[in-house]
C-alpha positions, 0 to 999 in steps of 0.5 A: 500500500505504501509503495502504491501511494509513493508511486501515485505521489511521484506520478503527480509530481511529474505531471505538475513539472511537465505542465510548468515546462516551457513550450520549446516548439513555440514561435520565436518572437521579435527581439524588440519591445512588445507593442501595446495591444489589448492583450499587452496593455500599457501599464504606465511604466513604459519609457514613453509615459513614465510620469502620467500613466492616466494620460498616455497621449499628451496634448499636441503642441508645436508643428507636426511632420508626417513621414511616409513611404508608399509603393502602391499609393495606399499610404499616399492616399491616407496621408493626403486625407490626413492633411485635410484634417490637420495642419502638417508638413509631409515628406515622402521617402523614396528609394535611391534606386528608381524604377524597381519593380517590387511586385516582380517575382512575388515581391522578391526584392522587398522580401530580400530587403526585409530579410537583410534587416532582420538578419542585422538590424543594427548594421547600417549596411542592412538598410536600403539606400534612400534619397536624401530628405531635408528636414529639420527635426527640431522644428517639430514636436509631433511626428506621424509615420505612415507605413506600409506593412511588408512581411509583418514588418515596416517597409524597408525604405521607411526603416532606413529613414528611421534608422538614420533619424530616429535618434532625432525624434527623442522625446517627440510624440510619435503617431503610427498609421499602418496600411496592410492587406489583412495582416496585423500590425504588431511587427510594424509597431515593434520596428517603430519602437526599435528605431525610435527607442526614446519616442513618446508613442501615441496610443493606439496606432491606426490600422487601415486595411488596403480595402478601407483606404478609399473610406479612410477619412472617418477612420482618421478623424476618429483616430485623431480624436482618440490621440488628441 
């Protein structure tokens, strides 16, 4: 009887340890800060809002700059509408090499660019060259980033700009608008926070699916009311 109870106890302990073990087959997460989502809400201890967790989005002051990239022109359409609703300057990021067909061969060029950044995100040579943009970041207090989603990440040319100038956005209010066909935007949010590590990110980000682009006006208006 004692032997039976001992075996029963041992089996119970083994089951308990197994239930607490990590899932070795789970997917690898991005090596960046996890973005705020309904499942991972901002608890007020993030660096962007350390002093006022009850008001994560400070009131807008000073000038606003929109920085965006657009291959299909969906983001360009969104930014054009945004500028009818707020006063803001806008700069469009362009690849240094003109005429690239990103859609060719199942978007092979864009896929390779994203993979290069994933492999070495801290290496400047991993990022594709872009045309020079003349902006004095000190003139702006709020930056709105318009980003297409490529393979769960921010479009590569826009990542280049933020890699080069993200440090200049320290302490500024950062809004994020993401365009995608259907995929979620958490990877783009993570890229933005990696590339602008000391930005004060406004919540929530605005996600506009490509099918919603033509009707984006009301979505933008609602978002502006939410972040202001």
